[in-house]
Backbone as JSON Lines, residues from 0, in Angstrom:
{"i":0,"aa":"X","n":[0.96,-1.42,-0.08],"ca":[-0.29,0.03,0.05],"c":[1.12,1.49,0.11]}
{"i":1,"aa":"X","n":[2.22,1.46,0.91],"ca":[2.72,2.38,0.85],"c":[3.17,2.68,-0.53]}
{"i":2,"aa":"X","n":[3.6,1.79,-1.57],"ca":[4.19,2.01,-2.83],"c":[3.5,2.95,-3.57]}
{"i":3,"aa":"X","n":[2.18,1.85,-3.12],"ca":[0.97,3.05,-4.03],"c":[0.63,4.62,-3.81]}
{"i":4,"aa":"X","n":[0.64,4.49,-2.64],"ca":[0.35,6.19,-2.18],"c":[1.92,6.98,-2.5]}
{"i":5,"aa":"X","n":[3.44,6.28,-2.21],"ca":[4.03,7.37,-2.73],"c":[4.11,7.36,-4.4]}
{"i":6,"aa":"X","n":[3.3,6.28,-5.41],"ca":[3.7,7.1,-6.8],"c":[2.06,8.3,-6.96]}
{"i":7,"aa":"X","n":[0.99,8.07,-6.2],"ca":[0.03,9.22,-7.16],"c":[0.15,10.29,-7.18]}
{"i":8,"aa":"X","n":[-0.82,10.32,-7.75],"ca":[0.18,11.81,-8.62],"c":[-0.89,13.19,-7.66]}
{"i":9,"aa":"X","n":[-0.3,13.77,-6.73],"ca":[-0.16,14.17,-6.15],"c":[0.16,16.69,-5.95]}
{"i":10,"aa":"X","n":[-0.67,17.14,-5.94],"ca":[0.09,18.76,-6.26],"c":[0.85,19.03,-5.4]}
{"i":11,"aa":"X","n":[2.29,19.64,-5.17],"ca":[2.01,20.26,-3.9],"c":[3.8,19.9,-3.51]}
{"i":12,"aa":"X","n":[4.42,19.91,-2.89],"ca":[6.19,19.05,-2.59],"c":[5.54,18.15,-1.83]}
{"i":13,"aa":"X","n":[5.39,17.1,-2.82],"ca":[5.62,15.45,-1.83],"c":[6.4,14.23,-2.5]}
{"i":14,"aa":"X","n":[6.65,13.42,-1.76],"ca":[7.26,12.7,-2.39],"c":[7.02,12.01,-3.69]}
{"i":15,"aa":"X","n":[5.57,11.69,-4.05],"ca":[4.77,11.72,-4.8],"c":[5.18,12.41,-6.17]}
{"i":16,"aa":"X","n":[5.27,13.92,-5.9],"ca":[5.14,14.65,-6.61],"c":[7.22,15.19,-7.37]}
{"i":17,"aa":"X","n":[7.98,14.45,-6.15],"ca":[8.66,15.12,-6.24],"c":[9.25,13.22,-7.58]}
{"i":18,"aa":"X","n":[8.58,12.26,-7.32],"ca":[9.07,11.2,-8.13],"c":[8.83,11.49,-9.52]}
{"i":19,"aa":"X","n":[7.22,11.73,-9.65],"ca":[7.17,12.16,-10.79],"c":[8.63,13.78,-11.74]}
{"i":20,"aa":"X","n":[8.08,14.49,-10.79],"ca":[8.76,15.12,-11.93],"c":[10.0,14.21,-11.98]}
{"i":21,"aa":"X","n":[10.93,13.28,-11.6],"ca":[12.2,13.01,-11.6],"c":[12.45,12.11,-12.58]}
{"i":22,"aa":"X","n":[10.37,11.45,-13.0],"ca":[10.51,10.74,-14.08],"c":[10.59,11.37,-15.17]}
{"i":23,"aa":"X","n":[9.68,12.13,-15.52],"ca":[8.79,13.32,-16.35],"c":[10.45,14.14,-16.84]}
{"i":24,"aa":"X","n":[11.66,14.61,-15.8],"ca":[12.78,14.91,-16.52],"c":[13.71,14.07,-16.84]}
{"i":25,"aa":"X","n":[13.68,12.88,-16.76],"ca":[14.26,11.83,-17.44],"c":[13.88,11.6,-19.06]}
{"i":26,"aa":"X","n":[12.27,11.28,-18.72],"ca":[11.9,11.47,-20.37],"c":[12.39,12.77,-21.06]}
{"i":27,"aa":"X","n":[12.65,13.48,-20.84],"ca":[12.77,14.98,-21.41],"c":[14.28,15.01,-21.87]}
{"i":28,"aa":"X","n":[14.57,14.59,-21.07],"ca":[16.99,14.43,-21.27],"c":[16.34,13.54,-22.06]}
{"i":29,"aa":"X","n":[15.67,12.47,-22.15],"ca":[15.72,10.96,-23.41],"c":[15.72,11.74,-24.51]}
{"i":30,"aa":"X","n":[14.55,12.56,-24.58],"ca":[13.62,13.16,-25.8],"c":[14.49,13.84,-26.65]}
{"i":31,"aa":"X","n":[15.47,14.86,-25.81],"ca":[16.39,15.97,-26.3],"c":[17.8,15.2,-27.07]}
{"i":32,"aa":"X","n":[18.29,14.36,-26.29],"ca":[19.76,13.43,-27.1],"c":[18.87,12.63,-28.0]}
{"i":33,"aa":"X","n":[18.36,11.9,-27.89],"ca":[17.39,11.23,-29.38],"c":[17.22,12.22,-30.34]}
{"i":34,"aa":"X","n":[16.65,13.14,-30.27],"ca":[16.63,14.74,-31.24],"c":[18.04,15.03,-31.46]}
{"i":35,"aa":"X","n":[18.99,15.12,-30.54],"ca":[20.23,15.78,-31.39],"c":[21.02,14.71,-31.86]}
{"i":36,"aa":"X","n":[20.62,13.35,-31.76],"ca":[21.53,12.36,-32.22],"c":[20.82,12.18,-33.69]}
{"i":37,"aa":"X","n":[19.6,12.19,-33.63],"ca":[18.85,12.03,-35.23],"c":[19.12,12.7,-36.27]}
{"i":38,"aa":"X","n":[19.31,14.08,-35.76],"ca":[18.99,15.03,-36.75],"c":[20.53,15.55,-36.72]}
{"i":39,"aa":"X","n":[21.3,15.27,-35.57],"ca":[23.22,16.17,-35.29],"c":[22.61,17.39,-35.34]}
{"i":40,"aa":"X","n":[22.16,18.3,-34.79],"ca":[21.73,19.88,-34.17],"c":[21.53,19.17,-33.0]}
{"i":41,"aa":"X","n":[21.79,20.56,-32.32],"ca":[21.62,21.05,-30.83],"c":[19.69,21.0,-31.0]}
{"i":42,"aa":"X","n":[19.15,20.94,-29.42],"ca":[17.69,20.94,-29.34],"c":[17.72,22.5,-29.55]}
{"i":43,"aa":"X","n":[18.07,23.28,-29.0],"ca":[18.0,24.51,-30.18],"c":[17.98,25.16,-31.48]}
{"i":44,"aa":"X","n":[18.85,24.12,-32.28],"ca":[19.43,24.62,-33.36],"c":[18.25,23.9,-34.38]}
{"i":45,"aa":"X","n":[17.62,22.58,-33.56],"ca":[16.67,21.62,-34.25],"c":[15.13,22.91,-34.34]}
{"i":46,"aa":"X","n":[14.45,23.31,-33.24],"ca":[13.68,24.16,-33.17],"c":[14.3,25.73,-33.49]}
{"i":47,"aa":"X","n":[15.11,25.86,-34.64],"ca":[15.24,26.72,-35.38],"c":[15.2,28.31,-34.26]}
{"i":48,"aa":"X","n":[16.18,28.04,-32.72],"ca":[16.38,28.89,-31.86],"c":[17.21,30.01,-31.49]}
{"i":49,"aa":"X","n":[18.26,29.39,-32.37],"ca":[19.73,29.78,-32.7],"c":[20.19,29.49,-34.12]}
């Protein structure tokens, strides 16, 4: 039961929110890395911001 409580989505500074923040950050980092590897450009260059 404790594991399900920790993985539940709640707003605020809770342990579950920190877990979700870390998971989404890892997905974003992996997506940026994949874009750079596939396109040969950095993320900002890929979007035309630099």
